[in-house]
C-alpha positions in Angstrom: 0.1 0.0 -0.1 2.8 2.5 0.7 4.8 1.8 -2.7 1.2 2.4 -4.5 0.8 5.7 -2.9 4.4 6.5 -3.5 4.0 6.1 -7.3 0.9 7.8 -7.6 2.7 10.8 -6.4 5.7 10.8 -8.6 3.3 10.6 -11.8 0.4 13.0 -10.4 1.0 16.8 -11.5 2.0 19.0 -8.4 1.3 22.9 -8.5 5.6 22.7 -8.4 5.7 20.8 -11.1 3.4 22.8 -13.3 5.2 25.9 -12.0 8.5 24.5 -13.1 7.3 23.8 -16.7 5.9 27.4 -17.2 9.4 28.7 -15.9 10.9 26.7 -18.5 8.5 27.5 -21.4 8.9 31.0 -20.6 12.5 30.9 -20.5 12.5 29.3 -24.0 10.1 31.8 -25.3 12.3 34.9 -23.9 15.6 33.6 -25.1 14.2 32.7 -28.6 12.8 36.4 -28.6 16.0 38.0 -27.6 18.0 36.0 -30.2 15.6 37.2 -33.0 15.9 40.7 -31.8 19.5 40.5 -31.5 20.0 38.9 -35.0 18.1 42.1 -36.5 20.1 44.6 -34.1 23.2 42.8 -35.3 22.0 43.7 -39.1 21.5 46.9 -38.3 24.8 47.7 -36.5 26.7 46.0 -39.7 25.1 48.9 -41.9 26.1 51.3 -39.6 29.9 50.5 -39.7 32.0 52.7 -41.9 33.7 50.8 -45.1 37.1 51.8 -46.5 36.1 55.0 -47.9 34.8 56.2 -44.5 30.9 56.1 -44.8 28.6 53.6 -44.0 26.0 51.7 -46.1 23.3 54.2 -44.6 25.7 57.3 -45.1 25.6 56.2 -48.7 21.9 55.5 -48.6 21.2 59.0 -47.2 23.6 60.8 -49.6 22.0 59.6 -52.6 18.5 60.2 -51.6 19.4 63.9 -50.7 21.4 64.1 -53.8 18.7 62.9 -56.1 15.9 64.7 -54.1 15.4 67.2 -57.0 15.0 64.4 -59.7 12.0 62.8 -58.3 8.7 63.8 -60.1 5.4 63.0 -58.4 4.6 60.3 -60.6 7.7 58.5 -59.8 7.2 58.8 -56.3 3.8 57.1 -56.8 5.3 54.3 -58.7 7.6 53.9 -55.9 5.1 53.6 -53.5 3.3 51.2 -55.5 6.5 48.9 -55.8 6.9 48.8 -52.2 3.2 48.1 -51.3 3.8 44.2 -51.0 6.6 44.9 -48.3 4.9 44.5 -44.7 3.8 48.0 -43.0 6.9 48.0 -40.3 9.3 47.3 -42.9 8.1 49.5 -45.7 9.7 52.9 -44.9 13.1 51.4 -44.6 12.7 49.4 -47.7 11.5 52.3 -49.6 14.3 54.4 -48.3 17.0 52.1 -49.5 15.3 51.3 -52.8 15.0 55.2 -53.4 18.8 55.5 -52.8 19.5 53.0 -55.4 17.1 54.7 -57.9 18.5 58.0 -57.5 21.8 56.8 -57.8 21.3 55.0 -61.1 19.5 58.2 -62.5 22.1 60.8 -61.0 25.0 58.6 -62.9 23.0 58.8 -65.7 22.7 62.4 -65.7 18.9 61.8 -66.4 16.5 65.2 -66.0 14.2 63.4 -63.5 13.6 59.9 -62.4 11.8 57.6 -64.9 9.9 54.3 -64.5 12.9 52.7 -66.0 15.2 53.7 -63.5 12.7 52.8 -60.8 12.3 49.3 -62.2 16.1 48.8 -62.2 16.8 50.4 -59.0 14.3 48.0 -57.6 15.9 45.1 -59.0 19.1 45.9 -57.9 18.1 47.1 -54.3 16.1 44.0 -53.2 17.1 40.4 -52.6 17.0 38.1 -55.6 13.9 36.1 -53.7 11.9 39.2 -54.0 12.0 39.6 -57.7 9.1 37.2 -58.3 6.7 40.0 -56.4 8.2 42.5 -58.9 7.6 40.0 -61.8 3.8 39.7 -60.9 3.3 43.3 -60.3 5.1 44.1 -63.8 2.6 41.5 -65.5 -0.3 42.7 -63.9 -0.1 46.3 -64.8 1.2 45.5 -68.2 4.7 46.8 -68.1 7.5 45.5 -70.0 10.2 44.2 -68.2 12.2 42.4 -70.7 15.0 45.0 -70.8 15.6 44.1 -67.3 15.3 40.2 -67.4 19.1 39.7 -67.5 18.8 41.4 -63.7 16.2 39.0 -62.9 16.9 35.7 -61.3 13.9 33.6 -61.8 
């Protein structure tokens, strides 16, 4: 009889066992969240580090946005807004800034009088990861925009 009650106490769920499981669950959850946050913070930190020329990637983005600000028309801005529409809301402004920097760089280096749709498409392709090109192709096909001059840049 004594052994039977002892086995029952080992297998039953006591309040302290439930509490320890809860603590373990929250520990794993918080450590996982901190790792994910740390990953994104490290990416941001690496963008701020200066390169060999003394400017960071973010410094160059700001430079090209400011240098090309006078080249942007309302039509080009609206087209850029359409291009970055699939990007999730919290990341949209950052994506728009980095894409606008690349578009401005291309337009400025080509001595263009203003930013055109061609500059926007080429800059979007260059500034975004290759895995996002399928969204651009869907967008261009949906809006019946010819992207054949940029097929060499698109990784399908």
